[in-house]
N, C-alpha and C positions, 0 to 999 in steps of 0.2 A: 357279557357286558362288562365294561371296565369303567369304574367311577373312582375319582379320587376324592377323599374326604380329609379335612384337616384345617387348620387355622389359615385362612386366606387363600386356600387352594382352589375354591370353588366347590363343585359337587357334580350331581347329575341332573340333567333336565328331564322332563316327562318322557322324551324319547329314549333315554338312556345314554345319550351322548355326554362325553365329558364337558363340563363348562368351566370357563375361566373368566372370573369377575363378570358373571351375567351373560357372557357370550359363549356359544358352543365352540368347541375346538375347531370344527369344520368351518364355522362362519369366520373365525379369526384367520384360519389358514387361507381361506378364499380372499378375505380383505387384504392379506399380505402379498398374495399372488397378483391381485389387481393393482396394487401399489407398485410392485416391481414392473409390471407390464407398462404402466403409464410412464414410468422412467425410460423404459426402452422406446416408447413411442415419441420420445423427444425429437427424433429424427436423425438422419444421417448427417445433416448440416452441423448438429451439435457435436457429434462424435468427431467429425472432421476438424472442427474448431478446436475442441479439446486436444486432439492429436497434434495440430499446428502449434498451439500454445505450449504443449509439452516438448515439442521439438525445438521451439525458440528457447525455452528455459534451459534445455540441455545444451544447446549451442552457446548460451551466454554463461553457463556455469564456470567455465575456466576463467572468464573475465571477472566475474563476481568473486571468485576466490582470490584472484590477484588483487582486486580492489580492496578486499578485507585484509589481506596478509601483507602486502607491501607498504613501505613506509609513507607513500604518497598521501593516503587518506588520513593517516595520523597527523602528518605535517599540515595538511589542508585544514584539518579541524582546529589545530593549534593556532595557525595563522588567522583563521576566521574569528576565533575567540578573542585574539589580541586586537585584530582590526575593529571588531565590534566594540570592545572596551574603549579603545582610543576615541571612537566616534559616539560613545555613550549609547550604544545600541545593543540590545539584547539579541544574541544569535542563538538560535535553537538548533541542535544537532540530533539527527535521528537516522537509524538504520531502518528502512522500511523494506523488508524482504532483502533483495540484493541491492537495492538502491540506497545511496547516501544522500540525505536531504539536509540542506543548510537553510535556514529561514530567518529573515531579519526585516521588520518594517513592511511586511506584506510582500517582499520579494523572496523568491526561492531560487536556490541553485541545487539542481539534482544531478547526481552522477549515476547514469543508467548503463549497466552492462548489457551488451547485445552480442549478437552472433559475430560481428566483425570488430568488436572493440567496446570501448567505453565512451559514452557521450555525455558532455556537460550541457544540460538544458537549463537556460535562464527563464525564469517564470515570474509573472505578477499574479498573484492569487493562483488560480488554476489554469491561467492562460500561458501557453508557451510563447515567449518573446522570440528566442532564437536558440539554436543549439550548435555546438562544435565538437568535433572529435577530440578526445583527451589522450595525451601521451603520459603513461604512469612514470616515465623516466624524466619528465620535465619538472620545472620548478612550480609548485603550486601557488607560489606568491603572485604570479601573473594572473592566474584565474580569480584569485581572491580580490586582487586590485580592480579587475574588471567588474566583478559582482558588486563590490562595495561602492564603485563609482554609480552604479545604478541605484543602490540603496540610498546613497547620499542625495542623489537628485530627487528621489521620492520624498525624502524627508524635507528637503528644501521646498518642494512644490506643496506639500501638505502644510508647512508653516505659512507659506504665502496665502493659501486659501483660508486658514484660520485668521490671518491678519486682515484679510479682506472682508470678513464678516463684521457687520456693524456691532458696536458695543451692546445695544439694547437687545440684540438676538442672543448674546452670551449670557444674559442674566436670567 
């Protein structure tokens, strides 16, 4: 019989099995095996899905690397900040994994690397409005101008809605 004694290490139960925090070693081992089996029972669909996601990430990796390294993204962020300041609109910039997200007044512009290149996705909230392929050799000013036009239109519509609310509702 093998029992471990000492501070916090457990001891022996009545049967002589080593115990760890009130649970026998064999019970603990059995629980761990059941946990691993339940993960495996997730199904072949989950394994296939994970494999497809991994393959897509590997195919997009060179484009993600180019987006981070080439001067296009840096210039795009600078132009977005300047355009937002000119319009008195805060532009938030964030790298989310391989994606570059710009956000202003509820509108987003996401640059998403994929297997065949980078796509610029124009969004309102979480809704995709439209997307277009992106050429890293192009001038980012055109992309920022198109996005800021949508942001300005949104601000104008919001201002009209506030103006249409009766004054007694504002108090």
